C-alpha positions in Angstrom: -22.6 -8.9 39.2 -23.4 -9.5 35.3 -21.9 -6.3 34.3 -19.0 -7.0 36.2 -18.6 -10.6 34.9 -18.8 -8.9 31.5 -16.4 -6.2 32.1 -14.0 -8.9 34.1 -14.5 -11.0 30.3 -14.2 -8.3 27.9 -10.8 -6.8 29.8 -9.7 -10.7 30.0 -10.0 -10.9 25.7 -8.5 -7.6 25.4 -5.6 -8.6 27.4 -5.2 -11.6 25.4 -5.5 -10.0 21.9 -3.0 -7.4 22.5 -0.6 -8.7 24.9 1.2 -10.9 22.4 1.5 -7.9 19.8 3.0 -5.8 22.0 5.3 -8.7 23.3 6.7 -9.2 20.0 6.9 -5.5 19.2 9.1 -5.2 22.6 11.0 -7.9 22.1 11.9 -8.1 18.4 13.0 -4.2 18.5 16.8 -5.7 19.8 17.2 -8.4 17.5 16.2 -5.7 14.5 19.3 -4.0 15.1 21.6 -6.9 15.2 20.1 -7.6 12.2 21.0 -4.3 10.6 24.4 -4.3 12.1 25.1 -7.4 10.5 23.7 -6.8 6.8 25.4 -4.3 4.8 22.2 -2.7 2.5 24.2 -0.5 0.2 26.3 -3.5 -1.2 22.8 -5.6 -1.1 21.0 -3.2 -3.3 24.2 -2.9 -5.2 24.2 -6.9 -6.2 20.7 -6.8 -6.5 21.1 -3.5 -9.1 23.5 -5.2 -11.2 21.2 -8.3 -11.9 18.5 -6.5 -13.3 18.0 -4.8 -16.7 15.5 -2.0 -16.1 15.6 -0.7 -19.6 14.8 -3.4 -20.6 12.1 -4.2 -18.1 11.0 -1.3 -18.9 10.6 -1.7 -22.6 8.9 -5.3 -22.0 6.2 -3.8 -20.1 5.4 -0.5 -22.5 5.6 -3.6 -25.4 2.8 -5.2 -23.5 0.3 -2.1 -23.7 -1.0 -0.5 -26.3 -1.4 2.9 -25.1 -3.0 4.7 -28.1 -5.5 1.9 -27.8 -6.3 2.2 -24.4 -6.4 5.9 -24.4 -9.0 5.6 -27.4 -11.3 2.9 -25.4 -10.9 5.5 -22.4 -12.0 8.1 -24.5 -14.9 6.5 -25.7 -16.2 6.0 -22.4 -16.6 9.4 -21.3 -19.5 12.0 -22.8 -17.4 15.2 -22.2 -19.9 17.0 -23.2 -22.3 16.0 -20.9 -19.3 16.2 -18.2 -18.6 20.0 -19.7 -22.4 20.5 -18.7 -22.6 19.2 -15.4 -19.4 21.2 -14.3 -21.4 24.1 -15.9 -24.2 23.8 -13.9 -22.4 23.4 -10.6 -20.5 26.4 -11.3 -23.7 28.7 -12.2 -24.8 27.2 -8.9 -21.7 28.4 -6.9 
C-alpha cells in the first residue's frame, strides 16, 4: 500500500512539474511563427549595425588591456622547465 501511494505521489509530482513545460512549448510554437513573419530581421540587423561603430568599440577594448603585461604575468606563473620535465616523464612512460 505504501509503495502504491509513493508511486502515485511521485507520478503526480512529475506530471505537475513537466506538464506546464510541454504546454508552453506547444502553445508558443504557433506564436513564434506568427512573430517571425511580422519581423524583418535582416532590416533590423542592418539598422542595429549602423548604430554601432565596431572599429571604435574594438579599439576601446584593446586600449583597456595591456597585453604585454598580461602575457608577462602569465609567463611568470608557469615554470616551463618543470612542465617540460613532467611531459618528458609522461612520454617515457608510454
